[in-house]
N, C-alpha and C positions, 0 to 999 in steps of 0.2 A: 452528425453528433460526434464526439469527442468518444475517444476510448476509451481515455485516462478521464474520468470527470473530476471539476475543479477541489472536490473535496478530496480526492485522492493527490492531487498536486498539494495540498494543504497539509494531507498527513505526510507525503517525503519529504517538504518543507521542516515542517516539525522534527521527525525520526532525525534526520540530516545534520537538524541544530540539537539535539540529544546528542545523537554522536559522537560528537565535536566538544562536547565538555567533558568535564573530569568523572570517570565513575562512578558511581554511586550518588552524583551530583543531581540534584532536585531542583528542578525550572518550575515557574508557575506556569498558570496557563496562560494569565493578563501577560505574563514578562514575553512569554514567546509570542503570544498576540501583536503587542509591542515592538518586541524587536521584528519579526519576520512581516510586519503589514498584513496581519491576517483576520478576520470579524471572531473576537472572543465567543462570542456566544456558538459559532458554527465550528470554532476547534473546539471548544468544550464538549461538542457534542461528537465528533471525530474522536478524539482520546477516549469518551466511553468505548467507542466500537475497541479502539487499541487495547483499551485494558481489558476486555472481554476475549478479544483472541489472544491473550498472552504476550502480546507486542511491549508494551509498556506497563508499567505499573505504577499505583495511586500511592502517593504518601500523605499521611493524613496530617494532621497538627498544623500548629502557627508558622511552623517554616516550611509545611508540605508541599508537594506537588507532585511532578510523574520524573519518571526516568525511564530507561530500558527495562526493558524486562530479563533482557537475554543480551550476550556480547552483539557488537553491530555487524560481525562475518555471518553470524548465523539468521541474521535478520533481511529474505529476499523482497524485492522490490514486487513480486509474486504474493506474497502471500500477504503485507500492505495492502495492494490490490482488491483482493479479495475479502479482508479485513473491513476497508472503507464500503465498497459499490458491489463486492459478488464476484463471481466469475465473468471474465470477459471471453466472447467469441464472437470472430466476425461472423457468422450467419449460424441458422439452429441444424445445419446439416455437419458442422465441425462440431457442435456439441457431444461427450460423450453418449448420449442416448438420443442422438439425433432423429428429429422424425419426419426427416424429408424422405418421399416415396423414390423420386427421383435422381437420388445422388448417384447411382449407379451407371446414371444413363449420362449423368450431366457434363458437360465438357469443362465445367467448370469447378468441379468438385475437388481435381488433385491441387488445382492450386491454391485454392481457398484452406484446403488441410495444412500446404507448404507455408503458406503464412502463417496459419493459426499455429505451427510447428514453431516459426522463427520467434514471434513474439512469446510462447509460453516459454521458449528456452531462454531469451534474452532476460525476461523480467524473473527468471526463476532461478537465473546463474548469476545475476548482479546483485548484491548486497548494501546496505547502508555504508560497509566499509571499503566499499570501491569510491566514495566520493569523499573518504577521509585520507586515501593513499594520494 
């Protein structure tokens, strides 16, 4: 199973595109889908989640569309990932309220925690701005 699902990959691609246009520019979902070779109906659902989480804002009207709601350096990959697919954990034992009864005796627990910390660190330190520099 992929840790990052295709919907999240599509969200990343869409947001990097929006981050690269002029500030306050608006792009339609149809245009983004065509330019990034994404299925438009799925992209629209993804954009709804990103609007709900405050990463993207929707602009109504004839020349409406979407744009980033915040500066690219404020939008982390972790925030995008969690908005689209929810929190990602390697195993139940590394969840904040993990329910594994064996984690104190498990030989793998420490390794899994280190891997989870590494994933969380990279995703929380990487912003959309990193892809523009």
